[in-house]
C-alpha positions as CSV (number, residue, x, y, z in Angstrom):
1,M,-1.2,-51.2,29.3
2,S,-3.8,-49.0,27.9
3,V,-4.7,-46.3,29.5
4,M,-8.7,-46.5,28.5
5,S,-7.9,-50.0,30.2
6,L,-7.1,-48.4,33.5
7,L,-9.7,-45.7,33.4
8,A,-12.4,-48.3,32.6
9,G,-11.7,-49.3,36.6
10,A,-15.5,-50.7,36.9
11,A,-13.8,-54.0,36.2
12,M,-11.7,-53.9,38.5
13,D,-11.4,-54.9,42.0
14,V,-9.2,-52.9,44.3
15,A,-5.8,-54.7,44.0
16,Q,-6.0,-54.9,40.1
17,M,-6.4,-51.6,40.1
18,K,-3.8,-50.5,42.7
19,K,-1.3,-53.0,40.1
20,E,-2.2,-51.0,37.1
21,L,-1.2,-47.9,38.3
22,A,2.1,-49.4,39.4
23,D,2.7,-50.5,36.6
24,A,2.0,-46.8,34.4
25,K,4.6,-45.3,37.0
26,K,7.1,-47.6,36.2
27,G,10.7,-45.7,35.1
28,K,8.5,-42.6,35.3
29,S,9.9,-39.5,37.2
30,K,8.5,-38.1,40.2
31,E,6.4,-35.1,38.8
32,Q,5.1,-37.8,36.0
33,K,4.0,-39.5,38.6
34,D,2.5,-37.2,40.7
35,I,0.8,-36.5,37.3
36,I,-0.3,-39.7,36.9
37,D,-1.9,-40.1,40.6
38,F,-3.6,-36.5,39.3
39,F,-5.5,-37.8,36.7
40,A,-6.4,-41.2,38.4
41,S,-7.4,-39.5,41.7
42,D,-11.2,-40.1,40.0
43,F,-10.5,-44.1,40.6
44,G,-8.8,-43.7,43.7
45,G,-5.5,-41.7,42.6
46,S,-2.1,-43.9,44.7
47,G,-5.0,-44.7,47.4
48,F,-8.3,-46.9,47.2
49,G,-11.3,-46.9,49.4
50,C,-10.2,-46.3,53.2
51,L,-6.1,-46.2,52.0
52,R,-6.9,-42.7,50.7
53,K,-6.8,-41.5,54.0
54,G,-3.8,-38.7,53.9
55,F,-3.3,-38.5,50.7
56,R,-3.5,-35.1,48.1
57,S,-3.5,-35.1,44.9
58,M,-2.2,-31.5,43.1
59,S,-5.0,-29.3,41.7
60,L,-6.4,-28.8,38.2
61,D,-4.5,-25.3,39.1
62,E,-1.1,-26.7,39.7
63,Y,-1.9,-28.4,36.9
64,Q,-2.5,-26.5,34.6
65,K,0.4,-23.8,35.8
66,K,3.0,-27.0,35.4
67,V,1.6,-27.6,31.9
68,G,2.0,-23.4,31.5
69,E,5.7,-23.9,32.6
70,R,6.7,-26.5,30.3
71,C,5.3,-24.8,27.2
72,N,7.1,-21.4,28.7
73,S,10.6,-23.4,29.1
74,L,10.7,-25.2,25.6
75,N,10.7,-21.9,23.2
76,L,8.7,-23.5,20.3
77,K,7.9,-20.1,18.5
78,S,12.1,-20.0,17.7
79,K,11.9,-23.8,17.3
80,A,9.4,-23.9,14.8
81,L,11.7,-21.1,12.6
82,A,14.4,-22.7,12.5
83,K,12.6,-26.1,11.5
84,I,10.6,-24.2,9.2
85,G,13.9,-23.0,7.9
86,L,12.1,-19.3,7.9
87,D,13.6,-15.9,9.7
88,E,11.3,-13.0,10.7
89,S,11.8,-11.1,7.4
90,Q,9.9,-13.7,5.4
91,I,6.8,-14.1,7.8
92,S,6.1,-10.0,8.3
93,E,2.6,-10.0,5.9
94,I,0.3,-10.5,9.8
95,S,1.6,-11.3,12.9
96,P,2.0,-15.2,13.6
97,I,-0.9,-16.7,15.5
98,C,-0.3,-19.0,18.7
99,L,-3.0,-21.5,19.0
100,S,-2.4,-23.9,22.2
101,S,-5.3,-26.5,23.8
102,F,-5.2,-29.8,25.3
103,V,-5.1,-32.8,23.2
104,F,-8.1,-35.3,23.8
105,D,-7.6,-38.5,22.1
106,D,-7.8,-41.8,22.9
107,D,-4.2,-42.0,24.3
108,A,-4.7,-39.1,26.9
109,W,-5.4,-39.5,30.1
110,V,-9.0,-36.8,30.9
111,K,-9.7,-34.6,34.0
112,V,-13.2,-32.1,34.4
113,E,-13.9,-29.9,36.6
114,G,-17.0,-28.2,36.6
115,N,-16.9,-27.1,32.6
116,V,-13.0,-27.4,32.7
117,A,-10.9,-30.2,31.1
118,V,-7.7,-31.0,30.9
119,S,-5.6,-34.1,29.7
120,S,-2.3,-35.7,29.5
121,K,-1.2,-34.2,26.1
122,Y,-0.7,-30.9,25.1
123,C,-0.4,-29.2,21.6
124,V,1.2,-25.7,20.5
125,T,1.1,-24.6,17.4
126,W,2.4,-21.5,15.3
127,I,1.1,-20.8,11.9
128,F,2.8,-18.1,9.9
129,F,2.2,-16.3,6.8
130,S,4.6,-15.3,4.2
131,A,3.4,-14.0,1.3
132,T,2.9,-16.6,-1.0
133,Q,2.1,-19.8,1.7
134,L,0.9,-20.5,5.0
135,Y,3.4,-22.4,7.5
136,A,1.7,-24.6,10.6
137,Y,4.3,-26.1,13.1
138,S,2.9,-28.2,15.8
139,F,4.7,-29.1,19.5
140,I,2.4,-31.9,21.3
141,F,3.9,-33.4,23.8
142,D,3.1,-36.0,27.2
143,M,3.1,-34.6,30.5
144,T,2.8,-37.8,31.9
145,G,5.9,-39.0,29.7
146,D,9.1,-38.1,28.0
147,N,7.1,-38.1,24.2
148,T,7.0,-35.3,21.8
149,W,5.3,-35.3,18.5
150,E,6.2,-32.0,15.7
151,I,4.0,-31.9,12.6
152,T,4.9,-29.3,10.2
153,K,2.4,-28.1,7.1
154,D,2.8,-25.7,4.8
155,Y,0.2,-24.5,2.3
156,F,0.2,-22.1,-1.2
157,Y,-3.0,-19.4,-0.4
158,Q,-4.7,-20.5,-3.9
159,D,-4.5,-24.2,-2.4
160,I,-6.3,-23.7,0.8
161,T,-10.4,-24.5,0.1
162,C,-11.3,-24.5,3.6
163,F,-10.2,-23.1,7.3
164,E,-13.1,-23.6,9.4
165,T,-13.6,-24.4,13.5
166,E,-15.3,-26.5,14.7
167,S,-16.5,-27.0,18.2
168,K,-17.5,-30.4,19.8
169,L,-19.5,-32.1,23.0
170,V,-17.7,-34.8,24.2
171,E,-20.0,-37.0,26.0
172,R,-18.0,-39.1,29.1
173,I,-19.2,-41.3,31.0
174,L,-17.8,-43.1,34.1
175,T,-18.0,-45.6,36.2
176,E,-16.6,-45.7,40.2
177,T,-16.1,-48.5,42.3
178,G,-14.2,-49.8,45.1
179,K,-16.1,-47.1,47.3
180,G,-15.0,-47.8,51.3
181,C,-12.6,-50.0,52.7
182,F,-13.9,-53.0,50.9
183,G,-13.8,-51.9,47.5
184,K,-17.9,-52.4,47.2
185,G,-20.4,-50.5,45.7
186,E,-20.5,-48.7,42.1
187,S,-22.2,-45.2,40.6
188,T,-21.8,-43.9,37.1
189,Y,-22.2,-40.4,36.4
190,K,-21.7,-38.0,33.4
191,Q,-18.5,-35.6,32.8
192,N,-19.0,-34.3,29.7
193,Y,-16.8,-31.8,27.9
194,I,-15.7,-29.4,24.7
195,V,-13.6,-29.9,21.8
196,D,-12.2,-27.1,19.7
197,T,-10.2,-27.0,16.3
198,L,-9.2,-25.8,13.4
199,R,-9.1,-27.3,10.8
200,I,-7.2,-26.3,6.9
201,T,-8.4,-28.2,4.7
202,V,-6.7,-28.3,0.9
203,S,-7.6,-30.4,-1.6
204,G,-7.7,-34.2,-1.0
205,S,-6.7,-33.4,2.7
206,S,-7.0,-31.9,6.1
207,F,-5.2,-30.8,8.6
208,S,-6.3,-30.0,12.4
209,I,-5.8,-28.1,15.4
210,S,-6.5,-28.4,18.7
211,I,-7.6,-24.9,19.9
212,R,-8.2,-24.0,24.2
213,D,-10.9,-21.1,24.2
214,A,-11.7,-20.6,20.5
215,G,-13.5,-17.4,21.9
216,N,-10.8,-16.1,22.6
217,Q,-8.6,-16.9,19.5
218,A,-11.3,-15.1,17.6
219,Q,-9.5,-12.2,16.7
220,S,-6.4,-13.8,14.9
221,I,-8.6,-17.1,13.0
222,Q,-10.8,-13.9,11.5
223,A,-7.3,-12.4,10.6
224,A,-6.2,-15.3,9.3
225,K,-9.3,-16.1,7.3
226,A,-9.5,-12.4,5.6
227,M,-5.7,-13.2,4.6
228,L,-6.3,-16.2,3.3
229,R,-8.9,-14.8,0.8
230,E,-6.7,-11.6,-0.2
231,R,-4.0,-13.6,-1.0
232,K,-6.5,-16.2,-2.9
233,F,-8.0,-14.1,-5.0
234,A,-5.2,-12.2,-5.3
235,K,-4.1,-11.8,-8.9
């Protein structure tokens, strides 16, 4: 089942939406089912029309707390060092940088409340600096399933041509149907959100890293840029 097909619920009647939601939950743990309900609540959650009476989805804060707990349980700095094959003595040039953010790709569920956007996928990236190289390790996990992804990159400072941040406004237009007990009526509304990205570019390729609140990460990113300038032009 495509996530986007479920989120495009405008074209479905209530019975079909309930079937799609049930299919999305097959084989999932209780927590994963609750998280699916959290994202699907914009489209009826586990209740539709008058069937929503008594239904309560988790709050945005509760969801973000679950994501934080998952991050803390993973011990990703140690995992990153082991995966790259480094020890602390090799990466003492400047302090490592930890960047994290929700991932807003086509396979992720998205929910927006006010100026806060979250998704079902989350990425944590550690960046390490040795005397000659930059090392990046990204770990992505899906809160609605068991899928995880690991990505490692390493670059010699001299090969890096650009180290930049990008902030993009994503327009999100939702069409909601199924108001009332008989699932009739339709309304359309916007839920735009911001996606921040750090991009490391070398000749012929680039590596993009999701950032949550780039403003709060500015000091770390500037330190990394200064390090790159110093090493790139060192004789």
